C-alpha positions in Angstrom: -50.6 17.6 -11.8 -49.1 17.5 -8.2 -49.4 13.9 -8.2 -47.8 13.5 -10.8 -44.8 15.8 -10.2 -44.5 13.9 -6.9 -44.9 10.6 -9.4 -41.8 11.9 -11.5 -39.5 12.7 -7.7 -40.3 9.5 -6.6 -38.7 7.5 -9.3 -36.3 9.6 -10.5 -35.4 9.0 -6.0 -35.4 5.5 -6.4 -33.2 5.5 -9.7 -30.5 7.7 -7.4 -30.7 5.0 -4.9 -30.4 1.8 -6.9 -27.5 3.7 -8.8 -25.9 4.4 -5.3 -25.9 0.6 -4.1 -24.6 -1.0 -7.1 -21.8 1.6 -7.1 -20.9 0.6 -3.2 -21.3 -2.9 -4.2 -19.1 -2.7 -6.8 -16.8 -0.5 -5.1 -16.6 -2.6 -2.8 -16.6 -6.1 -5.0 -13.6 -5.0 -6.7 -11.1 -3.3 -4.1 -10.0 -6.6 -3.4 -8.8 -8.4 0.0 -6.2 -7.7 1.4 -4.5 -10.7 3.3 -1.3 -11.8 4.2 0.3 -14.4 1.8 4.1 -15.1 2.9 4.0 -13.1 5.0 3.4 -10.1 3.7 -0.1 -8.1 3.1 -1.3 -8.2 -0.5 -4.1 -7.3 -2.1 -6.0 -10.4 -4.4 -6.9 -7.8 -7.6 -3.6 -6.1 -8.0 -0.9 -8.7 -8.9 2.7 -9.2 -10.9 2.4 -11.3 -13.5 4.3 -12.2 -16.3 8.0 -12.7 -14.1 11.1 -13.5 -16.1 14.7 -13.5 -15.8 16.4 -13.0 -18.6 19.3 -11.6 -20.5 20.2 -9.7 -17.1 17.0 -8.1 -16.5 14.3 -8.9 -14.5 11.4 -8.4 -15.9 7.0 -8.3 -15.2 3.5 -6.7 -15.8 2.0 -5.0 -12.8 -1.4 -5.8 -13.2 -4.6 -3.9 -11.7 -8.0 -5.2 -11.7 -9.3 -2.8 -8.9 -11.8 -0.1 -8.9 -9.1 2.3 -7.6 -5.6 3.9 -9.1 -2.6 2.1 -7.6 0.8 3.6 -7.1 4.6 2.4 -6.3 7.8 2.6 -5.8 10.9 1.1 -6.9 12.9 -1.9 -5.8 15.6 0.6 -4.3 13.1 0.6 -1.9 11.2 -3.1 -2.4 13.2 -6.0 -2.2 14.3 -9.6 -4.5 14.7 -12.6 -1.9 15.5 -16.0 -2.9 14.1 -19.2 -1.5 16.7 -20.6 0.6 16.3 -23.2 3.1 12.8 -23.3 3.4 12.5 -18.9 4.0 13.0 -15.7 1.7 16.1 -14.3 2.1 16.8 -11.0 1.3 19.6 -9.7 -1.6 21.8 -6.6 -0.9 19.6 -4.1 -4.2 22.5 -2.3 -6.0 22.0 0.1 -8.6 19.6 -0.8 -11.7 16.7 1.6 -12.2 14.0 2.4 -10.1 10.5 2.5 -10.9 9.9 5.1 -8.6 6.0 7.7 -8.8 4.6 5.3 -10.7 0.5 5.2 -11.7 -1.7 2.5 -12.5 -5.1 3.5 -13.5 -8.1 1.6 -12.3 -9.0 -2.0 -14.3 -5.3 -1.5 -15.9 -2.1 -3.4 -16.4 1.5 -1.4 -16.9 2.6 -2.6 -20.1 6.5 -5.0 -19.5 9.0 -3.1 -17.0 12.0 -4.3 -15.9 14.6 -4.0 -13.3 18.7 -4.5 -14.2 20.2 -7.4 -12.4 23.4 -8.4 -14.2 23.0 -11.9 -12.5 20.7 -14.0 -10.5 22.0 -18.1 -9.6 19.7 -20.4 -10.0 16.8 -21.0 -8.0 13.7 -19.7 -6.4 13.5 -16.0 -6.5 10.0 -13.0 -5.5 10.2 -9.9 -6.4 8.3 -7.4 -4.1 6.8 -3.9 -5.2 5.5 -1.7 -2.2 2.1 0.0 -3.2 -0.8 1.9 -0.4 -1.0 -0.4 2.4 -0.4 -4.2 1.1 2.3 -5.1 -2.0 2.8 -6.3 -5.1 4.7 -10.2 -5.3 6.0 -11.9 -8.2 7.5 -15.6 -8.3 10.1 -16.6 -10.9 12.1 -19.4 -10.9 15.6 -18.6 -12.7 17.4 -22.4 -14.1 
């Protein structure tokens, strides 16, 4: 009887240890890598998608493919840059609706979001949203 109880305790302890190791590996794999791209720290698993300019608005979707919650401020704090003469030049950000205090749960994506920008001259642009210790960057071309 004692041996049976001891065996059950050992099996439960071993199972919990394996589950803890698997969870640690899962978290490590899905947290994404923060690396510098275009002079900005970005997470490989949290990014802006479907970025486009249409009818005076910049549309975008925030994608979170990590196991952690993501929060971000808004365009009034971050930026729109135009690629000119081989470098990114910040544009003045005026008015518009700010995405302040947004939260995105793990493994989700936002609905389509937008920022009012009445006029963008033709060219290549990037938009930047800052979150935690990195930024989310989206690229678009206006024709």
